[in-house]
N, C-alpha and C positions, 0 to 999 in steps of 0.2 A: 494511444499513435491514431492517429487520424485516418481515414477512411481515404487513398490516393487519388479515386474518383470523386469525394466531396473536395479536395483541396484542388484539383484539376477545375475540375467544375466553379469553385465559391474561391478562387483565390484574397480577392477583394474581401471576404470573409474571414479569413480564417486570417488575414494582416490585423482586421482589426481586434481580431480579439486578442492578437499578439498586444496589440496598443494597449488593451483595455486591463493586460496582465503587465504593461511597465517592463515588457523584453525585448524593447525595439532593436536588439542589437541580432534578435533573432529573425526579423524581417526579410532580409536578404536570400535567408535561406529557401523561403516558399518559391521564390523567382528561379531559383538552383533547381528545389527539387523539377518546375515546371519543365523547366529546360534538358532536365534527366531521364522526366518519365516521356518528352517526344522520343528522345533519342533512342528509349529503351525501345518504344512500338514500332520507330522505325527498322531497327536490327530487326525486332520478329519478322517484320514483314519481306524485310531481305532475306533475311533465313528461309522463310518459307517458301516463298517463290524460288531460292536455288536450290532449295533442296527435294522441289518439284520438279526442277529440270532438269534434275541429277537422277533422278527417280524417272525422268521420261526417257534421257539419252541410253541411260543404261540400258533400258530394254533392246535399243538399238544396236547394242554391240553382238549380241548373239546372231542377231539376221544376219549383218554384215560379215562376217567371222563364215557362214554359212555361205551365204556367195564370193567368197573368197577375196573379197574388201578387207583384207588383213590391216595395208595399211591405213584405212578411214578408221578402223575399228579402236585401231594404236590410237588416231588421235584423239577421237572419242573418250577414251581410256584415258589418256593424258589430261583433258579437256576438264573432264571429271574428278581425278586428282588434286588439281587443282580450285578446283570450285570445294572437294569437299575441305582442304586447307584454310581458303577463307570463310569458309562455313565456322571451322574449327577458332577461328580469329574472332570472327563475329561471335560466335559463345560466348566466348573468354573476355568480350566485352561487353557483353550485355551481362553476364555474372556479376562485372566490376561495377556496371553501371546500375543495376539493380542493390547490389550493396549499398554503395554512395546513396540513393534514394533512402534506403534504409534509415542508415545511418543519422541522416537527416530529418527524418519522419520521427525518429525515437525522441526527438531536441525537441521538435514544435509541436507548441502543449495542445492539450485536449480541450475543444471549445466548452467554455463555462456555460451555465445556464441561465437565460435572459434575466433570472430572481438573484443571482449575485450580486450586491454592490460593490462600486467599483471604486477600489482603493487603493494605493500604492504599498503597504502592509500591516502586520498586526495593530500596528496604532490605530486602522481605521476599520477594523471588526467592529458588525454592530449588535450591539444587545440586543437579543429578541424577547426573553421574560425572566421571571427571579419566580423559582420553587423554594418557597420557606422563609422566613425571615432570619434576617442578619443580624447575630447579636455578639454586645460587645459586654464582655462579664464586667464587673464591679473591680475585681483584680487584675495584676499585672499577669499576660500570658507567657510563659518563656519560651525562649528557639525551642524547637519542636527535638531536638538531640538534649538539650538538658531537662525536656518531659523525660526523653525516655531514659536519662541516665538515673531519674530516680527511683528506676525501675529495674536497675540493671541490665536495660535490656537492649544495647549497642556497644559494639566494640571496631570504630573504626582503624585507632590506632595500628591492632595489628592486623587488619586488614591491608592497610595499604602499607606500614612498615617491613613486615614481617612477609605478606602470604600474595599480596597478591597486585599494589600499588592505590594512585590515586583513584577516587571513583567507587572503590571498594567497600563490602561493612560484612560485620556479622550481627546479623539479630539475636535475641536471646532471651529466654526466658517467656515471662506473659507475652512480650513484644513480637518473639517471633509466632507465639502458639495465635495473637490475634491477628495476625499476617496473613496465615494459613487460612483464621477460620473466617478472615474477608473471604479469600477466593474461595471458601467450599462453597460459602453462601449465595456468593453468585456463580460457581460453577451450577448450584440447584436451583436457581433463580431462573436462570435462561432455559434448566429442563421444563421449568415448570411453565415456561412459555411456549414449549414447545420444539425448542430449538437441540439439533442432536449433540450432544457431547463427545467433540476427538481429542485426543492427543498425539500432534504431528510432530513430524521428523523438527530437530531442532536446525539442520545443517538443509541448505539445500545448495541444488548448482546455480553452476553462471548462467544456464539460458533461462533459469528459472529468475531470477533477480533481476534478467532484461527485461522479463515479462512484466512483474510487479511494480518496479519504482523505473524513477527517472536516474541517468548516470548522478545527479546534483545529488541526488536521495542517499544513494548508496556509498559515493564517497563520504558524505557525511557521516553516514550510520555506519556502514557493514565493516565487521572483521571478517577478512579471507583466512582460509585454512593454508597457510604456507606447504607450498606442494602440491597441491590436489585441488579440484576443481572443485570444491565447497567453500558457502560463506555461512558463518551464526548467524541467522534470524535476528532481525532488530523489534520482528513482530509477529505473530504465528501466522496473519494474515497472507505474509509470504509464501508460508510452506502450505498455504491450506487454500489456496487460489491454486498455487502450481498444480496440487494433485488431478486437475481437471484440464492439463495441460495436454492440447491436441487430443481432447473429447470430442464426440458427439452425443449429450444428454436428450433424449426423450421429451418434448414439452411437457407431457403429463406429471412428471417428476419433478418438475416445478410448482413451488419455488423450493430449492434447497437450501436452508436453516440451520445453521452450524454456531457451535456454539467448543471455543477450545480453548484450555489451557496452557501456558507454554516460560520457562523462564524468555528473556528478551534481551540480545545486548547490543549497545551500541555506540559507537565511539566519540557521539556527541563535539561533532567538529565543528569549529564554526565559532560565531557571536559570543554564545549563551557560555560556552565551555562547563568542565566539572567542580564542581563545588568541593569544598575540602574538607569542611567539617557539616556536611549537611544529608540530606538524602532528595534532595528537591533534585540534580541533573547528576546521573549516578552511570557509570556502565551497566549493572548487571540489572533488573529488577523482573518481577513476576507477572502474568497480566492474565487476566480473563478474555476471550476477543468474541466478539460475532459476526458469522460471515452472511453474506444473503445471497445466491447465484439466484438468478429471475429474469422474466420477460424487460425484454423494453420500456413496454407500457406500465408496467408496475412497479421499477427503479424508485420513481418520486414518493411511491405510496410509501414503498418499505423504510426508504428515506428517515421519513416522517415518524415512522415508529418506529426506529431502531435509538435513535437518540434519546425519545419518550422511557426507553427499558430504562438507561442508565440513568436517570432523571430519576426515576421509580427507584430505580436501588438505592439511590440516596437518600430520597426521602425517607426511603423506612429504616436506614441508618441514622436517620435526624440529625443528616449535614444540610444545610441549605445550598442551594446551586444558584446558577443562571445556565442560557443559553446565551452563546455568542454567533452570530453568523459571519463566517469567514468571507475578508473580501479578494476582489481578485486579485489585486499583489501576493495573498496570501496563500491562494492555491497553491499545493503542486502542481507539476504541468499535467496528470492525469486525472487529476480531478474535475469534476462538472461541478462540484457543489460541496463543501463541507462546512460542518458548525463544531462548534469545540464546547463542553459542556466543563464549567468553571465553580469549584467549590469554594465559601465563605473559610477566609481569615482569619479569627477574629482579632489574632496576634499582629496580622499587618492592616486590620481593614478593608482587606479588599477580596477580591476573585483572585483563583489561578487557578489554571489549566488539568483539568485529571484525566481526560478522557474526550476522544475527537471523533466525530459521523462522517463518512464520503462516500458520496456517488461516484464511483469512476464510470459511470457509464460502461461501453465499451471497448476502452483503449486497451484494459489488462485482456480480455474475451481477444481483441484482434491481436496481440503480440503474443498471445499462447495459444491461440486458433481453439479456444472455447465457445462449441458451436451447440444449435440446439435443433433439435430434428422434429418443422413441427405435424400436425396432423395431416395436411397432406403433403408431407414427402420434403418438403422444401427446408435449409438449414437456413439459420441467420445467427450470428453472437450473440451471446447473453451478454446480461449488462452484472455486474459487479456491485456489491457495497460492503463497508468493514465501517467497523465500530467497536470503542473500548466499553468492556462493560463496566471494569475495576482493575487499575493497576497499583498494585501495591510493591515498595514501599511510600511510595510520595503520596498515595490517597491516606496514606495513616497521619500524617501531616495534618490535613483536616478534620480527622477522626478525633484523635486527641485534643486538637486545641476547640473542639466543638465541643468536648466528653469531658475538659477538666473541669474541675471541683476544688474550691477552694482553697479544700485542705491539701490538693497533691492527689487525689485520687479522679480516678479517670471513669465513667460510667459506662457500660454496656447494655447498647440499643435490645429491646428485647430478643431481636430477630435473630440474634448471635448468641444468645443463649445455649440453646443447643451445641453452638459449633465452639463454646469454649466451657463445654463440663460444666455446662450451668452457673458458672460465675456469671452475677451481674455489677462485679465491682474493681476495679483493679486497685489493690492497694500497695502505695508504694514503700520502697524497702528502706530509702534516707530521706 
């Protein structure tokens, strides 16, 4: 959410930013906010003037009564009552106007960084760099569910037909262990980078949802608990940032570098939909996330460092990856800048997304009132960033395809040996 003062002083820049995001339907919101903001300030001035007059005339009543001027005192008392009634009406209007302003401000997109490429959608994202040589072996690589089936490692039918529905799954045996091994390795990898490990709440209240994401994202992603003000998290970023709602952080404690584990739940509404036979797009998965809360002047430095950690993690597991700069039209409204990490798929002979790194500037901090107290005692809004460390089971697709051998076995990279009980090769059961 933008600073109302910034919008008031830079309406043309805000409109230009909206056009860069190809969201022209939101252009009228800027003028609406400016008009509402003007009315809001007029109300405040009027209320202050009337309140001052009420305070002034109230002091006259006692003196008039002492002088025996009861009729004049009664007239002033009646005038004060009418003024207080008018003040109450204006204050009610003020609350409504402020609610109308916030409603619109929550929809107006954040200002994107000047370095963001301009484009309509993800088809216009820009490749930045590749890490590791993408290899296509001289044998056919089956679809990932067929690879997993050789290890008796997946039961989609029971999850779909008897237990939970489409978009859910059972991971079994060696595949389930591999899934957990990757998460445990990712946890220790981030702890080794100096991040503090956190297991957060897996449900959050509605006011936290409003603070961490746009309505469009919420509608497409979040599951609401019926009859309660609770939502299942779509990523641990939500509850991790929500932890600091209405908090004032001493500047000397920054940056806060945190890594969190959680299950994630997503409706996945929209064009992509849920897969019926695979693990690409599902309702439930697990993730290791990283969160940074820092000074504004440090946020771009942390943005660069965070995505590099994900690249380093995947390369340590011998999986080729590339990075893509998200174009303006592919940025969620709260994001200043975002970059996707994509893993190589030898079967598809292309890359696919396995993580996303985002700098949200002070947008979440403004919504949630996460402030920093500087050495001079002055308070300012923090910057927040988040990035996927690893999110199985989707990343297992890249893992299995890149480590599959001609005989159907799957090699385990050295960094995972301790987490797999020393197992170096998975041998198929059929």
